[in-house]
N, CA, C and O of each residue as an XYZ file, in Angstrom:
948
protein
N     136.522    104.478    101.735
C     136.430    103.052    101.400
C     135.161    102.463    102.025
O     134.826    102.743    103.176
N     134.460    101.633    101.225
C     133.247    100.989    101.710
C     133.308     99.495    101.440
O     134.007     99.043    100.533
N     132.577     98.742    102.231
C     132.514     97.299    102.013
C     131.850     97.004    100.672
O     130.890     97.665    100.277
N     132.377     96.011     99.991
C     131.925     95.678     98.642
C     130.432     95.382     98.595
O     129.738     95.861     97.698
N     129.927     94.601     99.546
C     128.503     94.247     99.530
C     127.597     95.466     99.714
O     126.486     95.507     99.185
N     128.081     96.461    100.469
C     127.287     97.684    100.659
C     127.225     98.479     99.352
O     126.173     99.008     98.995
N     128.343     98.560     98.646
C     128.384     99.285     97.375
C     127.429     98.649     96.366
O     126.723     99.350     95.641
N     127.414     97.307     96.327
C     126.516     96.598     95.408
C     125.067     96.888     95.773
O     124.246     97.141     94.891
N     124.741     96.855     97.071
C     123.373     97.132     97.516
C     122.981     98.574     97.216
O     121.860     98.837     96.782
N     123.902     99.507     97.444
C     123.608    100.930     97.191
C     123.353    101.198     95.715
O     122.652    102.147     95.366
N     123.922    100.364     94.849
C     123.709    100.534     93.404
C     122.351    100.008     92.962
O     121.980    100.126     91.794
N     121.607     99.423     93.908
C     120.262     98.918     93.599
C     120.250     97.570     92.915
O     119.223     97.158     92.377
N     121.401     96.860     92.928
C     121.473     95.555     92.266
C     120.673     94.511     93.025
O     119.902     93.753     92.437
N     120.865     94.478     94.342
C     120.192     93.510     95.201
C     120.376     93.950     96.634
O     120.967     95.001     96.882
N     119.885     93.172     97.587
C     120.070     93.499     98.989
C     121.507     93.215     99.416
O     122.242     92.529     98.705
N     121.905     93.735    100.563
C     123.270     93.489    101.033
C     123.496     91.998    101.305
O     124.569     91.467    101.017
N     122.492     91.332    101.855
C     122.624     89.899    102.127
C     122.824     89.111    100.841
O     123.685     88.234    100.774
N     122.027     89.420     99.816
C     122.172     88.730     98.525
C     123.510     89.064     97.876
O     124.107     88.227     97.199
N     123.978     90.300     98.088
C     125.278     90.686     97.548
C     126.379     89.828     98.155
O     127.313     89.430     97.460
N     126.273     89.544     99.443
C     127.240     88.675    100.106
C     127.217     87.274     99.493
O     128.264     86.655     99.308
N     126.030     86.783     99.185
C     125.908     85.458     98.568
C     126.561     85.440     97.185
O     127.215     84.468     96.809
N     126.373     86.533     96.432
C     126.987     86.635     95.105
C     128.513     86.650     95.199
O     129.208     86.033     94.392
N     129.011     87.364     96.196
C     130.469     87.416     96.393
C     131.011     86.022     96.703
O     131.986     85.583     96.093
N     130.385     85.334     97.640
C     130.838     83.994     98.028
C     130.740     83.004     96.880
O     131.492     82.031     96.822
N     129.807     83.259     95.966
C     129.628     82.364     94.812
C     130.575     82.707     93.665
O     130.543     82.046     92.627
N     131.418     83.727     93.833
C     132.371     84.094     92.795
C     131.753     84.837     91.629
O     132.270     84.792     90.512
N     130.637     85.529     91.887
C     129.927     86.246     90.826
C     130.315     87.727     90.746
O     129.776     88.472     89.927
N     131.256     88.147     91.606
C     131.610     89.566     91.674
C     133.102     89.746     91.373
O     133.946     89.013     91.889
N     133.406     90.731     90.532
C     134.802     91.063     90.199
C     135.091     92.515     90.567
O     134.247     93.392     90.384
N     136.286     92.757     91.083
C     136.748     94.114     91.349
C     138.018     94.331     90.544
O     139.023     93.645     90.729
N     137.944     95.300     89.649
C     139.079     95.601     88.755
C     139.551     94.354     88.000
O     140.747     94.129     87.814
N     138.564     93.549     87.570
C     138.871     92.375     86.759
C     139.226     91.127     87.537
O     139.403     90.064     86.943
N     139.334     91.231     88.859
C     139.697     90.083     89.688
C     138.475     89.588     90.458
O     137.755     90.377     91.071
N     138.244     88.248     90.420
C     137.121     87.673     91.150
C     137.359     87.790     92.652
O     138.445     87.489     93.146
N     136.323     88.235     93.372
C     136.397     88.346     94.833
C     135.458     87.305     95.434
O     134.275     87.264     95.096
N     135.983     86.468     96.324
C     135.171     85.405     96.924
C     135.123     85.485     98.442
O     134.590     84.590     99.097
N     135.679     86.555     99.004
C     135.688     86.692    100.459
C     134.964     87.965    100.872
O     135.015     88.976    100.172
N     134.294     87.905    102.011
C     133.583     89.062    102.529
C     134.555     89.990    103.262
O     135.635     89.570    103.677
N     134.163     91.234    103.412
C     134.994     92.180    104.135
C     135.890     93.018    103.252
O     136.560     93.931    103.735
N     135.912     92.716    101.938
C     136.732     93.509    101.014
C     136.165     94.921    100.905
O     134.954     95.103    100.783
N     137.047     95.918    100.948
C     136.611     97.307    100.827
C     137.064     97.887     99.491
O     138.144     97.565     98.995
N     136.233     98.736     98.923
C     136.530     99.327     97.617
C     136.412    100.839     97.697
O     135.739    101.388     98.570
N     137.081    101.492     96.766
C     137.030    102.951     96.686
C     136.149    103.371     95.514
O     135.668    102.530     94.755
N     135.943    104.672     95.374
C     135.102    105.173     94.297
C     135.666    104.947     92.916
O     134.928    104.996     91.932
N     136.981    104.697     92.821
C     137.610    104.487     91.511
C     137.653    103.022     91.083
O     138.006    102.725     89.942
N     137.303    102.111     91.975
C     137.338    100.682     91.641
C     136.197    100.316     90.688
O     135.084    100.825     90.816
N     136.487     99.432     89.738
C     135.475     98.954     88.797
C     134.902     97.645     89.333
O     135.641     96.693     89.587
N     133.579     97.603     89.504
C     132.913     96.443     90.098
C     131.968     95.824     89.087
O     131.153     96.519     88.480
N     132.078     94.520     88.907
C     131.194     93.780     88.008
C     130.408     92.751     88.806
O     130.954     92.075     89.678
N     129.126     92.641     88.499
C     128.256     91.633     89.113
C     127.648     90.815     87.994
O     126.947     91.342     87.130
N     127.924     89.516     88.018
C     127.472     88.621     86.941
C     127.910     89.144     85.567
O     127.173     89.050     84.586
N     129.112     89.690     85.524
C     129.684     90.144     84.245
C     129.278     91.531     83.807
O     129.763     92.024     82.789
N     128.390     92.175     84.561
C     127.912     93.511     84.188
C     128.514     94.562     85.117
O     128.475     94.419     86.339
N     129.067     95.610     84.532
C     129.670     96.687     85.307
C     128.575     97.512     85.961
O     127.642     97.956     85.291
N     128.685     97.719     87.273
C     127.668     98.511     87.958
C     128.047     99.988     87.930
O     129.224    100.347     87.961
N     127.028    100.829     87.870
C     127.232    102.270     87.900
C     126.967    102.757     89.319
O     125.997    102.355     89.962
N     127.843    103.623     89.787
C     127.750    104.062     91.173
C     127.491    105.557     91.253
O     128.161    106.368     90.613
N     126.481    105.897     92.076
C     126.204    107.310     92.349
C     126.748    107.626     93.741
O     126.316    107.024     94.725
N     127.672    108.546     93.830
C     128.281    108.842     95.117
C     127.345    109.636     96.027
O     127.349    109.434     97.241
N     126.552    110.530     95.458
C     125.639    111.340     96.270
C     124.273    110.666     96.324
O     123.657    110.420     95.287
N     123.802    110.371     97.524
C     122.494    109.738     97.687
C     121.387    110.788     97.561
O     121.479    111.880     98.121
N     120.352    110.434     96.820
C     119.217    111.329     96.617
C     117.934    110.606     97.021
O     117.775    109.406     96.802
N     117.015    111.385     97.626
C     115.766    110.817     98.113
C     114.627    111.786     97.782
O     114.646    112.946     98.195
N     113.644    111.298     97.037
C     112.533    112.148     96.624
C     111.195    111.486     96.970
O     111.052    110.265     96.923
N     110.243    112.317     97.311
C     108.875    111.874     97.562
C     107.985    112.534     96.518
O     107.925    113.761     96.433
N     107.296    111.722     95.724
C     106.451    112.218     94.627
C     104.999    111.855     94.864
O     104.683    110.750     95.305
N     104.114    112.804     94.563
C     102.681    112.511     94.529
C     102.356    112.101     93.089
O     102.107    112.947     92.230
N     102.364    110.802     92.846
C     102.210    110.277     91.478
C     100.813    110.546     90.915
O      99.807    110.221     91.545
N     100.764    111.145     89.720
C      99.457    111.325     89.075
C      98.926    110.008     88.495
O      99.662    109.031     88.354
N      97.655    110.007     88.169
C      97.053    108.870     87.469
C      97.639    108.791     86.048
O      97.926    109.821     85.438
N      97.810    107.589     85.533
C      98.298    107.419     84.175
C      99.798    107.546     84.030
O     100.300    107.818     82.940
N     100.525    107.348     85.139
C     101.983    107.421     85.126
C     102.541    106.071     85.569
O     102.028    105.459     86.506
N     103.593    105.609     84.893
C     104.178    104.301     85.160
C     105.213    104.390     86.279
O     106.052    105.291     86.293
N     105.141    103.442     87.217
C     106.125    103.385     88.310
C     107.363    102.642     87.841
O     107.622    101.510     88.248
N     108.119    103.299     86.982
C     109.289    102.670     86.380
C     110.272    103.761     85.948
O     109.944    104.948     85.946
N     111.483    103.332     85.582
C     112.486    104.272     85.086
C     112.211    104.630     83.628
O     112.466    105.756     83.202
N     111.687    103.664     82.860
C     111.382    103.890     81.447
C     110.191    103.038     81.053
O     109.771    102.150     81.795
N     109.651    103.319     79.869
C     108.491    102.560     79.397
C     108.576    102.391     77.884
O     108.732    103.369     77.153
N     108.472    101.141     77.414
C     108.620    100.884     75.979
C     107.449    101.423     75.160
O     107.535    101.515     73.935
N     106.349    101.781     75.838
C     105.205    102.358     75.148
C     105.232    103.893     75.188
O     104.283    104.558     74.772
N     106.335    104.429     75.695
C     106.538    105.882     75.729
C     105.556    106.613     76.633
O     105.305    107.805     76.453
N     104.999    105.894     77.608
C     104.123    106.552     78.572
C     104.977    107.272     79.619
O     106.122    106.883     79.846
N     104.441    108.309     80.256
C     105.225    109.022     81.268
C     105.537    108.116     82.461
O     104.721    107.277     82.841
N     106.720    108.292     83.045
C     107.117    107.522     84.212
C     107.341    108.448     85.395
O     107.446    109.664     85.234
N     107.413    107.868     86.577
C     107.618    108.679     87.784
C     108.946    109.433     87.737
O     109.062    110.525     88.293
N     109.943    108.852     87.075
C     111.255    109.501     86.979
C     111.169    110.790     86.168
O     111.927    111.729     86.412
N     110.252    110.840     85.208
C     110.097    112.036     84.366
C     109.721    113.274     85.180
O     109.954    114.400     84.740
N     109.148    113.074     86.347
C     108.670    114.194     87.154
C     109.744    114.793     88.054
O     109.538    115.857     88.638
N     110.905    114.111     88.175
C     111.950    114.554     89.095
C     113.080    115.221     88.322
O     113.643    114.627     87.403
N     113.407    116.435     88.688
C     114.493    117.175     88.043
C     115.804    116.864     88.764
O     116.149    117.521     89.747
N     116.528    115.865     88.272
C     117.786    115.467     88.884
C     118.664    114.761     87.856
O     118.165    114.172     86.898
N     119.968    114.826     88.064
C     120.907    114.096     87.213
C     121.236    112.727     87.794
O     121.886    111.913     87.139
N     120.792    112.473     89.018
C     121.070    111.184     89.670
C     120.252    110.071     89.004
O     119.153    110.316     88.506
N     120.793    108.856     89.000
C     120.099    107.701     88.407
C     119.176    107.095     89.464
O     119.485    106.070     90.071
N     118.044    107.753     89.665
C     117.094    107.306     90.689
C     116.104    106.292     90.102
O     115.956    106.176     88.885
N     115.443    105.573     90.986
C     114.433    104.598     90.577
C     113.377    104.526     91.680
O     113.664    104.856     92.830
N     112.164    104.100     91.343
C     111.097    104.050     92.356
C     111.285    102.910     93.334
O     111.768    101.837     92.975
N     110.897    103.154     94.572
C     110.906    102.128     95.609
C     109.521    101.482     95.620
O     108.556    102.088     96.087
N     109.421    100.260     95.110
C     108.110     99.637     94.960
C     107.386    100.218     93.758
O     108.004    100.791     92.861
N     106.064    100.065     93.752
C     105.320    100.565     92.609
C     103.888    100.917     93.005
O     103.362    100.434     94.007
N     103.282    101.763     92.197
C     101.856    102.026     92.247
C     101.304    101.721     90.861
O     101.965    101.982     89.856
N     100.099    101.170     90.805
C      99.487    100.850     89.520
C      99.354    102.091     88.649
O      99.363    103.220     89.138
N      99.232    101.856     87.360
C      99.083    102.912     86.364
C      97.955    103.883     86.733
O      98.089    105.093     86.555
N      96.838    103.342     87.249
C      95.689    104.177     87.562
C      95.597    104.553     89.040
O      94.600    105.139     89.464
N      96.626    104.223     89.833
C      96.659    104.578     91.249
C      97.524    105.811     91.451
O      98.600    105.932     90.866
N      97.046    106.716     92.277
C      97.776    107.948     92.547
C      98.411    107.884     93.934
O      98.195    106.940     94.694
N      99.211    108.930     94.249
C      99.709    109.057     95.611
C     101.203    108.902     95.769
O     101.963    108.957     94.802
N     101.606    108.707     97.010
C     103.015    108.761     97.387
C     103.841    107.600     96.852
O     103.442    106.437     96.913
N     105.011    107.962     96.323
C     106.005    106.978     95.933
C     107.381    107.587     96.166
O     107.609    108.761     95.875
N     108.287    106.784     96.691
C     109.657    107.231     96.946
C     110.536    106.882     95.763
O     110.372    105.832     95.143
N     111.473    107.770     95.451
C     112.477    107.507     94.423
C     113.840    107.816     95.006
O     114.005    108.813     95.708
N     114.828    106.961     94.720
C     116.153    107.145     95.295
C     117.197    106.424     94.467
O     116.864    105.637     93.581
N     118.470    106.696     94.761
C     119.563    105.902     94.221
C     120.264    105.145     95.350
O     121.372    104.640     95.175
N     119.603    105.074     96.512
C     120.121    104.381     97.688
C     119.528    102.976     97.727
O     118.420    102.775     98.225
N     120.271    102.011     97.200
C     119.774    100.642     97.121
C     119.523    100.017     98.470
O     118.593     99.225     98.624
N     120.342    100.359     99.457
C     120.174     99.776    100.790
C     118.847    100.205    101.402
O     118.121     99.384    101.962
N     118.534    101.492    101.294
C     117.267    101.969    101.854
C     116.088    101.384    101.079
O     115.079    101.011    101.677
N     116.208    101.303     99.761
C     115.134    100.728     98.947
C     114.834     99.304     99.375
O     113.670     98.933     99.526
N     115.870     98.504     99.572
C     115.675     97.124     99.995
C     115.080     97.036    101.393
O     114.258     96.164    101.674
N     115.501     97.944    102.268
C     114.949     97.984    103.621
C     113.440     98.230    103.584
O     112.677     97.557    104.276
N     113.023     99.195    102.775
C     111.608     99.559    102.726
C     110.750     98.500    102.047
O     109.573     98.356    102.375
N     111.326     97.760    101.105
C     110.543     96.773    100.364
C     110.556     95.386    100.993
O     109.705     94.557    100.672
N     111.517     95.119    101.895
C     111.616     93.772    102.448
C     110.421     93.499    103.368
O     110.155     94.292    104.271
N     109.699     92.396    103.157
C     108.466     92.137    103.915
C     108.664     91.995    105.412
O     107.743     92.289    106.174
N     109.843     91.550    105.864
C     110.059     91.357    107.302
C     110.074     92.677    108.069
O     109.859     92.684    109.281
N     110.325     93.799    107.380
C     110.357     95.090    108.054
C     108.973     95.682    108.266
O     108.810     96.612    109.055
N     107.976     95.152    107.570
C     106.568     95.522    107.785
C     106.352     97.037    107.806
O     105.834     97.598    108.771
N     106.764     97.675    106.720
C     106.579     99.122    106.601
C     105.113     99.427    106.288
O     104.602     98.968    105.266
N     104.421    100.195    107.148
C     103.001    100.470    106.896
C     102.787    101.454    105.748
O     103.537    102.415    105.574
N     101.742    101.182    104.976
C     101.348    102.068    103.876
C      99.847    102.287    103.985
O      99.085    101.337    104.162
N      99.428    103.538    103.879
C      98.016    103.884    104.052
C      97.421    104.377    102.741
O      98.017    105.190    102.034
N      96.231    103.865    102.432
C      95.546    104.176    101.177
C      94.152    104.724    101.452
O      93.523    104.384    102.455
N      93.682    105.573    100.553
C      92.279    105.980    100.501
C      91.681    105.344     99.263
O      92.197    105.518     98.159
N      90.593    104.604     99.442
C      89.951    103.923     98.312
C      88.472    104.301     98.231
O      87.746    104.268     99.224
N      88.057    104.655     97.036
C      86.628    104.808     96.762
C      86.163    103.477     96.196
O      86.702    103.008     95.194
N      85.168    102.864     96.827
C      84.741    101.526     96.434
C      83.246    101.506     96.099
O      82.483    102.373     96.524
N      82.862    100.515     95.345
C      81.446    100.334     95.024
C      80.704     99.775     96.235
O      81.205     98.892     96.932
N      79.508    100.301     96.473
C      78.652     99.759     97.521
C      78.912    100.331     98.905
O      79.863    101.080     99.127
N      78.033     99.951     99.829
C      78.119    100.357    101.231
C      78.509     99.135    102.054
O      77.821     98.114    102.018
N      79.597     99.235    102.785
C      80.064     98.100    103.576
C      79.113     97.807    104.733
O      78.622     98.720    105.397
N      78.862     96.516    104.964
C      78.069     96.128    106.130
C      78.991     95.551    107.200
O      80.204     95.486    106.998
N      78.434     95.131    108.336
C      79.249     94.647    109.446
C      80.055     93.408    109.063
O      81.211     93.269    109.463
N      79.447     92.509    108.290
C      80.173     91.300    107.872
C      81.390     91.652    107.011
O      82.458     91.060    107.164
N      81.218     92.619    106.109
C      82.334     93.055    105.264
C      83.485     93.582    106.121
O      84.646     93.226    105.922
N      83.130     94.438    107.075
C      84.140     95.060    107.937
C      84.839     94.012    108.790
O      86.057     94.066    108.959
N      84.084     93.061    109.329
C      84.671     91.998    110.145
C      85.639     91.152    109.315
O      86.714     90.784    109.790
N      85.259     90.851    108.096
C      86.146     90.063    107.230
C      87.455     90.803    106.972
O      88.534     90.213    107.028
N      87.348     92.106    106.689
C      88.552     92.903    106.440
C      89.456     92.930    107.671
O      90.669     92.750    107.562
N      88.858     93.157    108.843
C      89.644     93.281    110.071
C      90.235     91.939    110.515
O      91.289     91.906    111.150
N      89.565     90.843    110.185
C      90.058     89.523    110.593
C      91.072     88.944    109.614
O      91.739     87.955    109.918
N      91.189     89.560    108.439
C      92.133     89.078    107.444
C      91.461     88.244    106.370
O      90.571     87.442    106.654
N      91.893     88.440    105.146
C      91.292     87.746    104.002
C      92.383     86.997    103.249
O      93.485     87.511    103.058
N      92.063     85.774    102.822
C      93.002     84.981    102.039
C      93.077     85.534    100.615
O      92.072     85.582     99.907
N      94.252     85.941    100.212
C      94.489     86.440     98.856
C      95.613     85.617     98.235
O      96.736     85.605     98.739
N      95.301     84.934     97.145
C      96.303     84.102     96.448
C      96.978     83.118     97.400
O      98.190     82.908     97.346
N      96.160     82.516     98.278
C      96.671     81.485     99.175
C      97.369     81.996    100.424
O      97.913     81.204    101.194
N      97.363     83.315    100.638
C      98.026     83.899    101.803
C      97.098     84.896    102.486
O      96.424     85.689    101.829
N      97.076     84.844    103.806
C      96.211     85.740    104.549
C      96.776     87.153    104.574
O      97.950     87.363    104.879
N      95.930     88.106    104.251
C      96.310     89.512    104.280
C      95.627     90.185    105.453
O      94.400     90.190    105.554
N      96.435     90.753    106.341
C      95.891     91.390    107.545
C      95.973     92.901    107.407
O      97.009     93.453    107.037
N      94.869     93.551    107.709
C      94.827     95.012    107.682
C      95.244     95.545    109.049
O      94.714     95.128    110.079
N      96.197     96.467    109.043
C      96.676     97.032    110.301
C      95.689     98.042    110.872
O      95.493     98.114    112.086
N      95.067     98.823    109.986
C      94.096     99.820    110.438
C      93.061    100.028    109.341
O      93.367     99.914    108.154
N      91.843    100.333    109.749
C      90.758    100.501    108.772
C      89.709    101.458    109.319
O      89.344    101.382    110.492
N      89.226    102.361    108.469
C      88.138    103.236    108.873
C      87.323    103.644    107.647
O      87.850    103.756    106.540
N      86.048    103.859    107.867
C      85.173    104.368    106.810
C      85.132    105.881    106.915
O      84.749    106.426    107.951
N      85.525    106.561    105.847
C      85.558    108.028    105.862
C      84.242    108.643    105.454
O      83.849    109.688    105.972
N      83.538    107.980    104.501
C      82.301    108.569    103.986
C      81.468    107.486    103.315
O      81.992    106.491    102.815
N      80.151    107.708    103.318
C      79.231    106.809    102.609
C      78.303    107.656    101.744
O      77.736    108.639    102.222
N      78.147    107.288    100.494
C      77.244    107.982     99.583
C      76.130    107.003     99.214
O      76.274    106.191     98.300
N      75.010    107.098     99.948
C      73.917    106.148     99.741
C      73.226    106.366     98.402
O      72.669    105.430     97.829
N      73.259    107.602     97.899
C      72.626    107.886     96.610
C      73.399    107.228     95.467
O      72.810    106.598     94.589
N      74.732    107.381     95.490
C      75.576    106.793     94.435
C      76.023    105.374     94.776
O      76.623    104.687     93.949
N      75.726    104.948     95.992
C      76.086    103.597     96.461
C      77.604    103.361     96.362
O      78.076    102.398     95.757
N      78.338    104.289     96.985
C      79.796    104.162     97.060
C      80.246    104.490     98.485
O      79.519    105.120     99.253
N      81.456    104.050     98.817
C      82.038    104.348    100.119
C      83.464    104.828     99.931
O      84.140    104.460     98.971
N      83.913    105.667    100.875
C      85.297    106.111    100.900
C      85.932    105.536    102.163
O      85.481    105.814    103.274
N      86.986    104.729    101.984
C      87.588    104.034    103.122
C      89.087    104.309    103.191
O      89.731    104.599    102.183
N      89.622    104.211    104.401
C      91.062    104.359    104.631
C      91.601    103.034    105.149
O      91.081    102.473    106.113
N      92.648    102.541    104.499
C      93.193    101.219    104.827
C      94.706    101.308    105.001
O      95.397    101.910    104.179
N      95.216    100.706    106.075
C      96.662    100.614    106.288
C      97.088     99.152    106.306
O      96.549     98.349    107.067
N      98.063     98.814    105.457
C      98.600     97.462    105.413
C     100.131     97.524    105.499
O     100.732     98.585    105.337
N     100.747     96.357    105.759
C     102.200     96.325    105.902
C     102.854     95.413    104.873
O     104.023     95.054    105.013
N     102.114     95.041    103.853
C     102.708     94.231    102.793
C     102.575     94.950    101.451
O     101.805     95.900    101.313
N     103.345     94.474    100.462
C     103.384     95.210     99.207
C     103.109     94.369     97.981
O     103.637     94.647     96.904
N     102.279     93.331     98.135
C     101.959     92.505     96.960
C     101.201     93.325     95.913
O     100.446     94.237     96.249
N     101.417     92.985     94.643
C     100.782     93.714     93.551
C      99.254     93.685     93.663
O      98.651     92.643     93.917
N      98.656     94.845     93.470
C      97.190     94.988     93.424
C      96.502     94.533     94.716
O      95.320     94.189     94.688
N      97.222     94.524     95.858
C      96.673     93.903     97.051
C      95.408     94.608     97.561
O      94.477     93.936     98.004
N      95.355     95.940     97.509
C      94.162     96.646     97.981
C      92.964     96.321     97.092
O      91.865     96.070     97.587
N      93.182     96.327     95.789
C      92.105     96.006     94.860
C      91.613     94.575     95.063
O      90.412     94.312     95.002
N      92.535     93.664     95.301
C      92.162     92.259     95.514
C      91.377     92.077     96.809
O      90.457     91.262     96.871
N      91.738     92.831     97.839
C      91.022     92.752     99.114
C      89.548     93.110     98.941
O      88.663     92.403     99.423
N      89.301     94.216     98.248
C      87.910     94.649     98.100
C      87.166     93.849     97.036
O      85.945     93.714     97.109
N      87.886     93.319     96.050
C      87.248     92.389     95.117
C      86.757     91.156     95.857
O      85.710     90.600     95.522
N      87.515     90.725     96.868
C      87.184     89.507     97.617
C      85.885     89.649     98.404
O      85.213     88.656     98.681
N      85.529     90.890     98.765
C      84.277     91.091     99.494
C      83.228     91.758     98.594
O      82.226     92.292     99.070
N      83.488     91.712     97.279
C      82.526     92.177     96.263
C      82.224     93.675     96.351
O      81.084     94.108     96.181
N      83.272     94.449     96.621
C      83.185     95.905     96.608
C      84.377     96.441     95.817
O      85.334     96.936     96.413
N      84.336     96.351     94.490
C      85.486     96.738     93.667
C      85.926     98.181     93.892
O      85.114     99.064     94.170
N      87.233     98.394     93.765
C      87.799     99.727     93.922
C      87.539    100.561     92.669
O      87.800    100.113     91.552
N      87.036    101.750     92.856
C      86.789    102.691     91.763
C      88.000    103.613     91.583
O      88.421    103.902     90.463
N      88.545    104.062     92.709
C      89.687    104.987     92.680
C      90.550    104.705     93.909
O      90.039    104.418     94.991
N      91.880    104.794     93.721
C      92.783    104.436     94.807
C      93.956    105.412     94.869
O      94.519    105.793     93.843
N      94.314    105.809     96.095
C      95.449    106.713     96.283
C      96.193    106.340     97.565
O      95.574    106.054     98.590
N      97.527    106.346     97.498
C      98.325    106.095     98.706
C      98.652    107.438     99.349
O      99.183    108.332     98.691
N      98.335    107.579    100.633
C      98.511    108.869    101.305
C      99.631    108.862    102.339
O     100.053    109.923    102.798
N     100.123    107.665    102.715
C     101.216    107.613    103.685
C     102.120    106.414    103.406
O     101.654    105.348    103.003
N     103.414    106.608    103.625
C     104.383    105.525    103.663
C     105.117    105.676    104.984
O     105.880    106.626    105.164
N     104.896    104.752    105.908
C     105.430    104.880    107.263
C     104.954    106.213    107.847
O     103.748    106.439    107.950
N     105.884    107.102    108.232
C     105.527    108.399    108.811
C     105.426    109.503    107.767
O     105.037    110.625    108.091
N     105.775    109.197    106.509
C     105.736    110.205    105.444
C     104.309    110.370    104.937
O     103.646    109.387    104.605
N     103.840    111.606    104.879
C     102.456    111.880    104.508
C     102.380    112.752    103.263
O     103.291    113.527    102.968
N     101.273    112.610    102.540
C     101.075    113.392    101.321
C     100.858    114.870    101.619
O     101.122    115.725    100.774
N     100.374    115.168    102.831
C     100.144    116.549    103.271
C      99.427    117.362    102.187
O      98.345    116.985    101.738
N     100.044    118.491    101.767
C      99.400    119.367    100.786
C     100.043    119.268     99.401
O      99.883    120.159     98.566
N     100.777    118.165     99.167
C     101.415    117.994     97.860
C     100.364    117.808     96.774
O      99.478    116.962     96.898
N     100.462    118.591     95.724
C      99.547    118.459     94.606
C      99.989    117.316     93.697
O     101.131    116.864     93.767
N      99.089    116.859     92.856
C      99.418    115.786     91.910
C     100.586    116.212     91.026
O     100.556    117.283     90.421
N     101.621    115.362     90.955
C     102.799    115.666     90.152
C     103.878    116.418     90.895
O     104.984    116.569     90.376
N     103.592    116.896     92.099
C     104.596    117.610     92.882
C     105.514    116.612     93.591
O     105.118    115.485     93.886
N     106.749    117.050     93.857
C     107.685    116.219     94.598
C     108.520    117.104     95.517
O     108.553    118.326     95.376
N     109.190    116.454     96.457
C     110.127    117.159     97.327
C     111.236    116.208     97.729
O     111.070    114.989     97.674
N     112.373    116.768     98.135
C     113.456    115.939     98.659
C     113.193    115.632    100.128
O     112.637    116.457    100.853
N     113.591    114.454    100.556
C     113.492    114.119    101.970
C     114.580    114.856    102.737
O     115.650    115.134    102.195
N     114.307    115.168    103.990
C     115.309    115.772    104.849
C     116.238    114.674    105.384
O     115.902    113.490    105.354
N     117.396    115.084    105.868
C     118.324    114.125    106.472
C     117.660    113.432    107.653
O     117.851    112.234    107.865
N     116.887    114.180    108.415
C     116.182    113.612    109.570
C     115.202    112.529    109.133
O     115.090    111.493    109.787
N     114.494    112.764    108.030
C     113.535    111.768    107.524
C     114.246    110.509    107.040
O     113.777    109.397    107.283
N     115.379    110.680    106.353
C     116.136    109.523    105.870
C     116.627    108.685    107.046
O     116.525    107.458    107.022
N     117.157    109.337    108.066
C     117.627    108.613    109.256
C     116.478    107.885    109.944
O     116.653    106.775    110.448
N     115.309    108.507    109.963
C     114.142    107.891    110.597
C     113.692    106.659    109.802
O     113.277    105.660    110.390
N     113.773    106.727    108.465
C     113.439    105.568    107.643
C     114.392    104.414    107.937
O     113.967    103.265    108.060
N     115.685    104.726    108.049
C     116.662    103.693    108.359
C     116.411    103.064    109.731
O     116.738    101.898    109.952
N     115.835    103.829    110.641
C     115.580    103.309    111.995
C     114.404    102.331    112.037
O     114.167    101.698    113.066
N     113.667    102.201    110.935
C     112.496    101.326    110.910
C     112.846     99.852    110.838
O     111.993     99.000    111.088
N     114.104     99.536    110.496
C     114.459     98.105    110.378
C     114.610     97.468    111.750
O     114.904     96.277    111.849
């Protein structure tokens, strides 16, 4: 038996806190009966509806780390029939990506059917670090680097870089290779940062999520997380 709000969160519907709000608002039914109190426990055979929709429950939690290729959608499906990250994972579990990478961005992405962990990793207050390698136009000068390290206003909000280093400079081609670590997950945030200092991103790849590293994973390769890694992710909150 598990608490109702945890089951809703594990199904990827919403966070556990939001699930509690839905319960108190009378938006959740168990076996056809509206539940308005917290603390109710349900079994695997109970039918749970949220806002009138029956949720599907996966009893076995699955966790995968994929090195996403370029030209792949960070979604469960795509109406344009383009390949998605789910297509690369051989599993019967109803997994979904945690966060997203742009269509033309490569690198690490997590996929799971554990809604609680997904919400933990995506919630901004937990400040999960993500590290990227970006090939950018031009050679950065001291002013550019100072602006990046001091934080840049993006869409009315200051974005602070946790760590930054220049890996390589190509003076002939006038490009730079940089490594950037941030703790927020706004859409296109790395590209917007370098656009703001007039050094557009040419190529972008995510190489780390928290302590998880791309290591020697080839493009399109994936692996399951170990129990130790899952527990360590949960300890980040």
